[in-house]
DRENVEXLO-328765 format. One record per residue (C-alpha): residue in one letter; x negated, y, z negated. Coordinates in Angstrom, 2 decimals. Example, Ala and Ser with C-alpha at 12.3 -4.5 7.8 and 13.67 -1.06 7.14 Angstrom:
<nodes>
 rest       X       Y       Z
    a  -12.30   -4.50   -7.80
    s  -13.67   -1.06   -7.14
</nodes>
This chain:
<nodes>
 rest       X       Y       Z
    x  -28.36  -27.44   16.14
    x  -26.31  -27.78   19.40
    x  -23.62  -25.24   18.31
    x  -26.12  -22.42   17.84
    x  -27.08  -22.05   21.55
    x  -27.33  -18.60   23.04
    x  -24.74  -19.49   25.71
    x  -22.38  -20.99   23.10
    x  -21.14  -23.92   25.01
    x  -22.50  -26.99   26.59
    x  -22.13  -27.56   30.42
    x  -18.98  -29.69   30.10
    x  -17.15  -27.21   28.11
    x  -18.19  -24.35   30.25
    x  -16.97  -26.23   33.24
    x  -13.56  -26.61   31.59
    x  -13.42  -22.93   30.74
    x  -14.40  -22.07   34.42
    x  -11.55  -24.30   35.66
    x   -9.04  -22.70   33.42
    x  -10.37  -19.29   34.60
    x   -9.71  -20.31   38.27
    x   -6.19  -21.49   37.42
    x   -5.54  -18.17   35.60
    x   -6.75  -16.07   38.57
    x   -4.56  -18.18   41.03
    x   -1.54  -17.35   38.77
    x   -2.30  -13.66   38.77
    x   -2.57  -13.61   42.55
    x    0.96  -15.00   43.01
    x    2.52  -13.01   40.26
    x    4.17   -9.81   41.10
    x    2.52   -7.90   38.30
    x   -0.73   -9.47   37.31
    x   -1.52   -9.74   33.57
    x   -5.00   -9.30   32.18
    x   -4.62  -12.00   29.61
    x   -4.38  -15.74   29.94
    x   -1.95  -15.68   27.05
    x    0.77  -13.24   26.02
    x   -0.40  -10.21   23.86
    x    1.15  -11.63   20.69
    x   -0.57  -13.49   17.97
    x   -0.99  -17.14   18.91
    x   -0.33  -20.14   16.71
    x   -2.98  -20.82   14.10
    x   -4.88  -23.93   14.77
    x   -4.02  -27.01   12.60
    x   -7.55  -27.10   11.21
    x   -7.27  -23.35   10.06
    x   -3.76  -23.92    8.66
    x   -4.75  -26.99    6.71
    x   -7.79  -25.18    5.32
    x   -5.76  -22.26    4.06
    x   -3.18  -24.55    2.65
    x   -5.70  -26.23    0.35
    x   -6.53  -22.79   -1.17
    x   -2.95  -21.51   -1.33
    x   -1.47  -24.62   -2.82
    x   -4.29  -24.92   -5.27
    x   -4.02  -21.42   -6.56
    x   -0.20  -21.84   -6.97
    x   -0.69  -24.89   -9.08
    x   -3.45  -23.32  -11.10
    x   -1.30  -20.32  -11.94
    x    1.61  -22.44  -13.05
    x   -0.51  -24.76  -15.22
    x   -2.19  -21.68  -16.83
    x    1.21  -20.02  -17.49
    x    2.52  -23.19  -18.98
    x   -0.44  -23.87  -21.12
    x   -0.67  -20.21  -22.36
    x    3.04  -20.12  -23.08
    x    3.06  -23.38  -25.07
    x   -0.05  -22.27  -27.05
    x    1.28  -18.76  -27.85
    x    4.95  -19.39  -28.34
    x    4.79  -22.87  -30.06
    x    1.38  -23.10  -31.82
    x    1.03  -19.49  -32.78
    x    4.66  -18.23  -33.12
    x    5.97  -21.57  -34.48
    x    8.94  -21.59  -32.16
    x   10.21  -23.97  -29.55
    x   10.72  -23.54  -25.88
    x   14.20  -23.54  -24.20
    x   14.84  -25.34  -20.96
    x   15.14  -21.83  -19.36
    x   11.43  -21.45  -20.05
    x   11.05  -23.17  -16.60
    x   12.09  -19.84  -15.07
    x    8.63  -18.45  -16.11
    x    7.00  -20.63  -13.39
    x    8.57  -18.87  -10.24
    x    8.14  -15.58  -12.04
    x    4.38  -16.11  -12.47
    x    4.14  -16.94   -8.83
    x    5.98  -13.88   -7.72
    x    3.79  -11.70   -9.95
    x    0.62  -13.31   -8.47
    x    2.05  -12.65   -5.02
    x    2.82   -8.94   -5.75
    x   -0.81   -8.54   -7.03
    x   -2.16  -10.03   -3.64
    x   -3.73  -13.06   -5.44
    x   -2.70  -15.46   -2.71
    x   -3.48  -13.38    0.34
    x   -7.15  -12.36   -0.25
    x   -8.70  -15.81    0.42
    x   -7.45  -15.77    4.01
    x   -9.30  -12.54    4.78
    x  -12.65  -13.13    3.25
    x  -15.54  -15.64    3.41
    x  -16.62  -15.49   -0.15
    x  -13.64  -16.65   -2.04
    x  -14.61  -15.53   -5.43
    x  -12.60  -15.91   -8.60
    x  -14.96  -13.34  -10.31
    x  -13.90  -10.53   -7.81
    x  -10.36  -10.84   -8.91
    x  -10.75  -10.86  -12.62
    x   -9.31   -7.38  -13.08
    x   -6.13   -8.60  -11.34
    x   -6.07  -11.56  -13.80
    x   -6.01   -9.04  -16.63
    x   -3.02   -7.29  -15.00
    x   -1.28  -10.67  -14.40
    x   -1.65  -11.70  -18.06
    x   -0.41   -8.34  -19.23
    x    2.73   -8.56  -17.00
    x    3.30  -12.14  -17.97
    x    3.20  -11.17  -21.66
    x    5.47   -8.26  -21.15
    x    8.05  -10.33  -19.38
    x    7.76  -13.09  -22.06
    x    8.47  -10.40  -24.72
    x   11.53   -8.93  -22.83
    x   12.93  -12.42  -22.18
    x   11.83  -13.99  -25.47
    x   15.46  -14.61  -26.55
    x   16.12  -16.50  -23.32
    x   12.85  -18.43  -23.18
    x   12.29  -19.84  -26.65
    x   13.81  -20.17  -30.25
    x   11.82  -18.05  -32.66
    x   10.34  -14.68  -33.15
    x    7.89  -13.14  -30.63
    x    5.33  -11.82  -33.12
    x    2.42   -9.53  -32.43
    x    0.00  -12.40  -32.83
    x    1.89  -14.47  -30.37
    x    1.80  -11.58  -27.83
    x   -2.02  -11.22  -28.23
    x   -2.52  -14.94  -28.03
    x   -0.33  -15.13  -24.93
    x   -2.22  -12.38  -23.17
    x   -5.70  -13.64  -23.91
    x   -4.93  -17.32  -23.34
    x   -3.09  -16.45  -20.04
    x   -6.18  -14.47  -18.86
    x   -8.83  -17.04  -19.80
    x   -6.78  -20.05  -18.44
    x   -5.84  -18.25  -15.20
    x   -9.50  -17.47  -14.47
    x  -10.79  -20.89  -15.28
    x   -8.00  -22.83  -13.52
    x   -8.35  -20.69  -10.45
    x  -12.04  -21.24  -10.33
    x  -11.53  -25.07  -10.58
    x   -8.78  -24.86   -7.87
    x  -11.15  -22.97   -5.52
    x  -13.93  -25.45   -6.15
    x  -11.79  -28.33   -5.39
    x  -10.36  -26.80   -2.22
    x  -13.95  -25.98   -1.08
    x  -14.80  -29.62   -1.33
    x  -11.61  -30.87    0.30
    x  -10.94  -28.33    3.05
    x  -12.66  -28.63    6.52
    x  -15.37  -26.04    7.28
    x  -14.27  -22.76    8.69
    x  -15.11  -22.60   12.41
    x  -16.35  -19.18   13.39
    x  -17.04  -17.60   16.78
    x  -19.36  -14.53   16.67
    x  -18.76  -11.72   19.19
    x  -21.59   -9.22   19.69
    x  -24.99   -8.55   21.13
    x  -27.53  -11.46   21.41
    x  -29.93  -10.59   18.71
    x  -27.49   -9.51   16.08
    x  -25.18  -12.41   16.44
    x  -27.97  -14.88   16.08
    x  -29.22  -13.17   12.90
    x  -25.64  -13.14   11.51
    x  -25.27  -16.86   12.34
    x  -28.50  -17.59   10.48
    x  -27.23  -15.82    7.35
    x  -23.88  -17.61    7.49
    x  -25.33  -21.08    7.89
    x  -27.83  -20.44    5.08
    x  -25.48  -18.81    2.61
    x  -22.14  -20.40    3.34
    x  -22.07  -24.19    3.64
    x  -18.29  -24.05    4.06
    x  -18.82  -21.96    7.25
    x  -19.57  -23.53   10.62
    x  -20.76  -21.20   13.54
    x  -19.46  -22.97   16.66
    x  -20.37  -20.38   19.34
    x  -20.98  -16.98   20.57
    x  -19.59  -14.48   23.00
    x  -20.93  -11.14   24.09
    x  -18.78   -8.06   23.22
    x  -19.81   -6.26   26.51
    x  -21.01   -7.68   29.80
    x  -24.29   -9.44   29.51
    x  -26.06  -10.92   32.68
    x  -29.02  -13.06   32.76
    x  -31.13  -13.95   35.87
    x  -32.06  -17.56   36.39
    x  -34.09  -19.28   38.99
    x  -31.81  -21.40   41.09
    x  -32.36  -24.47   43.32
    x  -35.35  -23.98   45.70
    x  -36.49  -20.93   43.89
    x  -33.57  -18.67   44.91
    x  -32.70  -15.87   42.35
    x  -29.10  -16.18   41.28
    x  -26.82  -14.62   38.82
    x  -25.39  -17.11   36.33
    x  -21.92  -16.24   35.08
    x  -21.69  -15.84   31.25
    x  -18.58  -16.25   29.36
    x  -16.94  -13.03   28.17
    x  -13.91  -11.60   26.35
    x  -11.68  -12.65   29.24
    x  -12.54  -16.34   28.34
    x  -11.65  -15.83   24.62
    x   -8.21  -17.63   24.46
    x   -9.59  -20.63   26.26
    x  -12.85  -20.66   24.13
    x  -10.70  -20.49   20.90
    x   -8.60  -23.35   22.06
    x  -11.47  -25.61   23.29
    x  -13.52  -25.06   20.16
    x  -10.74  -24.93   17.66
    x  -11.93  -21.63   16.29
    x  -10.47  -20.37   13.00
    x  -12.06  -16.96   12.77
    x  -13.88  -14.45   14.94
    x  -16.57  -12.10   13.73
    x  -16.99   -9.02   15.77
    x  -20.21   -7.10   15.60
    x  -19.51   -3.65   17.22
    x  -23.19   -2.62   17.82
    x  -23.17    0.44   20.20
    x  -19.85   -0.43   21.68
    x  -17.21    2.35   22.03
    x  -13.91    2.31   20.17
    x  -11.82    1.12   23.16
    x  -14.07   -1.91   23.58
    x  -13.72   -2.75   19.84
    x  -10.00   -2.40   19.90
    x   -9.80   -4.58   22.96
    x  -11.90   -7.29   21.33
    x   -9.71   -7.13   18.18
    x   -6.51   -7.26   20.19
    x   -7.69  -10.31   22.23
    x   -8.85  -12.19   19.19
    x   -5.54  -11.60   17.34
    x   -3.61  -12.51   20.43
    x   -5.57  -15.88   20.38
    x   -4.18  -16.64   16.94
    x   -7.40  -16.46   14.98
    x   -8.58  -14.46   12.02
    x  -10.77  -11.35   12.61
    x  -13.69  -10.04   10.59
    x  -15.48   -6.97   11.70
    x  -19.12   -5.99   10.55
    x  -18.59   -2.15   10.50
    x  -21.38    0.06   11.44
    x  -20.93    2.69    8.75
    x  -21.41   -0.12    6.12
    x  -25.14    0.20    6.80
    x  -24.96    3.83    5.69
    x  -22.28    4.36    3.02
    x  -21.62    0.68    1.86
    x  -18.10   -0.44    0.97
    x  -17.52    2.10   -1.84
    x  -15.08    4.47   -0.12
    x  -11.64    5.74   -1.10
    x   -8.98    6.01    1.60
    x   -7.15    9.28    1.84
    x   -4.40   10.59    4.19
    x   -4.09   14.06    5.70
    x   -0.63   14.33    7.61
    x   -1.19   10.84    9.05
    x   -4.94   11.17    9.62
    x   -7.06    8.64    7.63
    x   -9.93   10.06    5.81
    x  -12.60    8.12    3.97
    x  -13.98    9.59    0.81
    x  -17.63    8.48    0.16
    x  -18.89    8.37   -3.33
    x  -22.19    9.89   -4.43
    x  -25.29    7.73   -4.53
    x  -26.35    6.62   -7.96
    x  -24.95    7.21  -11.39
    x  -23.55   10.25  -13.19
    x  -24.55   11.06  -16.61
    x  -21.66    9.31  -18.41
    x  -22.32    6.22  -16.20
    x  -26.04    6.21  -17.11
    x  -25.18    6.28  -20.85
    x  -22.84    3.39  -20.48
    x  -25.39    1.39  -18.53
    x  -28.11    2.18  -20.99
    x  -25.88    1.13  -23.86
    x  -25.24   -2.16  -22.25
    x  -28.96   -2.54  -21.55
    x  -29.87   -2.05  -25.21
    x  -27.27   -4.27  -26.59
    x  -27.89   -7.03  -24.06
    x  -31.72   -6.93  -24.34
    x  -31.58   -6.72  -28.19
    x  -29.32   -9.71  -28.52
    x  -31.16  -11.62  -25.83
    x  -34.57  -11.17  -27.61
    x  -33.07  -12.29  -30.95
    x  -31.31  -15.42  -29.50
    x  -34.27  -16.38  -27.23
    x  -37.05  -15.80  -29.74
    x  -37.40  -19.67  -30.61
    x  -37.65  -20.37  -26.84
    x  -40.19  -17.63  -26.43
    x  -42.38  -19.23  -29.12
    x  -42.27  -22.70  -27.52
    x  -43.10  -21.37  -24.01
    x  -46.01  -19.23  -25.44
    x  -47.51  -22.26  -27.10
    x  -47.11  -24.39  -24.04
    x  -48.98  -21.74  -21.84
    x  -51.90  -21.42  -24.24
    x  -52.30  -25.21  -24.65
    x  -52.36  -25.89  -20.79
    x  -54.70  -23.11  -19.68
    x  -56.97  -20.32  -20.77
    x  -55.66  -16.78  -20.55
    x  -52.95  -14.47  -21.98
    x  -49.29  -15.56  -22.56
    x  -47.88  -12.68  -20.64
    x  -48.69  -11.39  -17.14
    x  -48.37   -7.62  -16.87
    x  -48.13   -6.62  -13.31
    x  -47.88   -3.10  -11.91
    x  -44.43   -2.23  -10.52
    x  -42.88    1.18   -9.21
    x  -40.00    2.27  -11.50
    x  -37.53    5.09  -11.43
    x  -38.60    8.28   -9.69
    x  -41.73    6.45   -8.35
    x  -43.33    6.10  -11.80
    x  -45.45    2.93  -12.17
    x  -45.12    0.68  -15.17
    x  -46.30   -2.76  -16.24
    x  -43.71   -5.44  -16.01
    x  -43.80   -8.38  -18.49
    x  -43.52  -11.99  -17.37
    x  -44.58  -15.35  -18.82
    x  -47.90  -16.21  -17.11
    x  -47.07  -19.03  -14.68
    x  -50.39  -18.98  -12.69
    x  -54.02  -19.46  -13.37
    x  -55.67  -16.43  -14.87
    x  -57.45  -15.19  -11.59
    x  -54.39  -15.74   -9.46
    x  -54.54  -12.17   -7.93
    x  -58.12  -12.75   -6.74
    x  -56.91  -15.91   -4.77
    x  -54.10  -14.04   -3.01
    x  -56.22  -13.22    0.06
    x  -57.18  -16.79    0.58
    x  -53.51  -17.74    0.81
    x  -52.37  -15.03    3.27
    x  -51.87  -17.66    5.99
    x  -49.39  -19.59    3.92
    x  -47.15  -16.52    3.34
    x  -43.60  -17.40    4.32
    x  -41.81  -14.25    3.25
    x  -43.01  -11.81    5.89
    x  -41.74   -8.28    6.10
    x  -44.20   -6.90    3.49
    x  -43.38   -9.55    0.81
    x  -45.71  -12.28   -0.28
    x  -44.32  -15.82   -1.18
    x  -46.08  -19.24   -0.83
    x  -44.14  -22.46   -1.01
    x  -45.73  -24.89   -3.44
    x  -48.26  -22.14   -4.52
    x  -51.49  -23.95   -5.79
    x  -52.11  -21.14   -8.20
    x  -49.06  -22.25  -10.26
    x  -49.73  -24.26  -13.36
    x  -47.63  -27.25  -14.49
    x  -45.92  -25.18  -17.24
    x  -45.63  -22.29  -14.87
    x  -43.69  -24.60  -12.33
    x  -41.30  -25.61  -15.12
    x  -40.48  -22.14  -16.38
    x  -40.17  -20.81  -12.90
    x  -37.73  -23.61  -11.89
    x  -35.62  -22.71  -15.03
    x  -36.19  -18.94  -14.40
    x  -37.67  -18.56  -17.97
    x  -40.80  -16.74  -16.73
    x  -38.52  -13.53  -16.05
    x  -37.18  -13.36  -19.60
    x  -39.93  -11.22  -21.11
    x  -38.71   -8.35  -18.96
    x  -36.18   -7.85  -21.78
    x  -38.95   -6.00  -23.45
    x  -39.15   -3.67  -20.44
    x  -35.37   -3.21  -20.76
    x  -35.69   -2.06  -24.39
    x  -38.52    0.29  -23.43
    x  -36.24    1.92  -20.75
    x  -38.59    0.96  -17.91
    x  -35.99   -1.67  -16.54
    x  -32.33   -2.31  -16.70
    x  -30.49   -5.67  -16.95
    x  -29.23   -5.10  -13.38
    x  -30.67   -2.85  -10.73
    x  -32.90   -2.68   -7.58
    x  -35.84   -5.09   -7.31
    x  -38.99   -3.54   -8.93
    x  -41.57   -3.51   -6.14
    x  -45.29   -3.76   -6.33
    x  -47.20   -0.53   -5.09
    x  -48.03   -2.18   -1.70
    x  -44.41   -3.06   -1.03
    x  -43.14    0.29   -2.20
    x  -45.46    2.06    0.35
    x  -43.49    0.30    3.14
    x  -40.15    1.73    2.11
    x  -39.26    5.09    3.85
    x  -36.22    7.12    4.94
    x  -32.94    6.90    3.03
    x  -34.00    3.71    1.17
    x  -36.40    5.83   -0.88
    x  -33.30    6.80   -2.75
    x  -33.33    3.47   -4.46
    x  -35.98    4.98   -6.72
    x  -33.31    7.14   -8.36
    x  -32.13    3.99  -10.23
    x  -33.91    2.06  -12.92
    x  -35.10   -1.25  -11.54
    x  -33.39   -4.39  -12.82
    x  -34.15   -7.90  -14.16
    x  -31.62   -9.15  -11.68
    x  -29.64   -7.56   -8.87
    x  -27.71   -8.18   -5.71
    x  -30.89   -9.21   -3.87
    x  -30.90  -12.43   -6.08
    x  -27.20  -13.44   -5.60
    x  -26.24  -12.22   -2.17
    x  -28.99  -13.19    0.15
    x  -31.45  -15.99    0.70
    x  -34.51  -15.97   -1.64
    x  -37.03  -15.15    1.21
    x  -35.78  -12.11    3.08
    x  -37.76   -9.38    4.70
    x  -38.58   -6.34    2.65
    x  -36.32   -4.19    5.07
    x  -33.18   -6.23    4.13
    x  -34.24   -6.32    0.57
    x  -34.32   -2.61    0.05
    x  -31.13   -2.28    2.21
    x  -29.30   -4.49   -0.29
    x  -30.60   -2.43   -3.21
    x  -29.57    0.89   -1.44
    x  -26.01   -0.50   -1.07
    x  -25.97   -1.42   -4.76
    x  -26.79    2.15   -5.63
    x  -24.11    3.37   -3.18
    x  -21.40    1.20   -4.66
    x  -22.32    1.03   -8.34
    x  -19.75    0.33  -11.03
    x  -20.02   -1.23  -14.46
    x  -17.82   -4.06  -13.31
    x  -20.34   -4.65  -10.46
    x  -23.10   -5.06  -13.00
    x  -21.05   -7.51  -15.10
    x  -20.33   -9.63  -11.95
    x  -24.01   -9.71  -10.98
    x  -25.08  -10.83  -14.47
    x  -22.41  -13.59  -14.52
    x  -23.34  -14.80  -10.99
    x  -27.01  -14.75  -12.02
    x  -26.22  -17.11  -14.92
    x  -24.31  -19.35  -12.59
    x  -27.27  -19.45  -10.16
    x  -29.69  -20.37  -12.91
    x  -27.43  -22.87  -14.24
    x  -27.28  -24.54  -10.90
    x  -31.12  -24.13  -10.62
    x  -31.00  -22.16   -7.44
    x  -33.90  -20.17   -8.56
    x  -34.19  -16.27   -8.84
</nodes>
């Protein structure tokens, strides 16, 4: 792909940037006080493409909130309470927009890549509660009738459900209508290329249009007649012109080993160019995002949570596992019977495959799965080593010849993993947790990532919904480690819901 070159620009664009650079240098020579920037140190105008993209999301969310409030109000106050709305009920529409704005429900999408409705569900609960409270306080003004307890409950529940579903629909529509977000990555060569690969693989609505070094990078090239010359690479001084030429919407800064002044300088130049700024913080690799901001006489201090779960959290998580696994086995028992018969009819061997995995505190256990391969699949693994596409200590073969026809179907539908509900009931696994590794993979994990063994491994986890299916083992255990550093009950619920969404879209697990 032409936009993913190491030097970020083709020759024609680089020539235009050089010309602009020469013009800027000439202006600095004749100025009484030379300025280091080609543009003033104020935030520039947002590009039309970026403004149009943000407008799709903002206006879609406003319409979703108004429609949800109208539908919930009509259902609760007319259908449940048996009253009738007054013309003054139209005042509820601007009120719901103001409440959403106060809760930050219109601002977050401009700051993040993953515009997730699920992440803001707790705010939807607050919004529905405030809406219900205002409807009760203003009931005499808004409608004819009595605001009953049943009407209040109906308004709160329906407002919450409709707001969540309408906002999800609005974002899906905006994602299809809005132009891709054009990103420029600033950082060291290797790290910026890896990040670009992740963005293009996981975010189809994001387009990486170029790169810039955070600090000075020089490369030697053989010039004409074999002379060794230094080729000038674009740098932060060229950022305003690069943003204009490439119509950049967002810059992503990777600090690497740069000092604080260099990082502040990069952020300042990017903001002065009128683009959004995202930073990949170094400490995220160590403590994750689960921190609390504190203040000591104007000095910002970050409080880092402990790794893992406390006793009360473990009890809550275990209760959820028992309820979820028990109900799952009861509901899915007819499906289990059909799959078991299909496996036995197609090939000889047991219905279940019980492979060794490393569990909590390093204790091995046998994990249940529906058998999806021929009976002697493990003996054939060595012969397929050259076809391994996972790397980094993992083993995965595309179109694995060991997989049976029934096995290919149940894998595609992610049914082969469902017997792990038995392991959840036994306490060997959890519904959500780190990936259970085979002994060979576990031997490759060292350092702080060994702390992942303090948690019960899960049927699903962040490694299934956040990254590509085939990632190196080092990245896999890093994601698991951050899960343990940032655990919350709501995080588990979000992972379960997103896993269901992935399975429904047949993205595979």
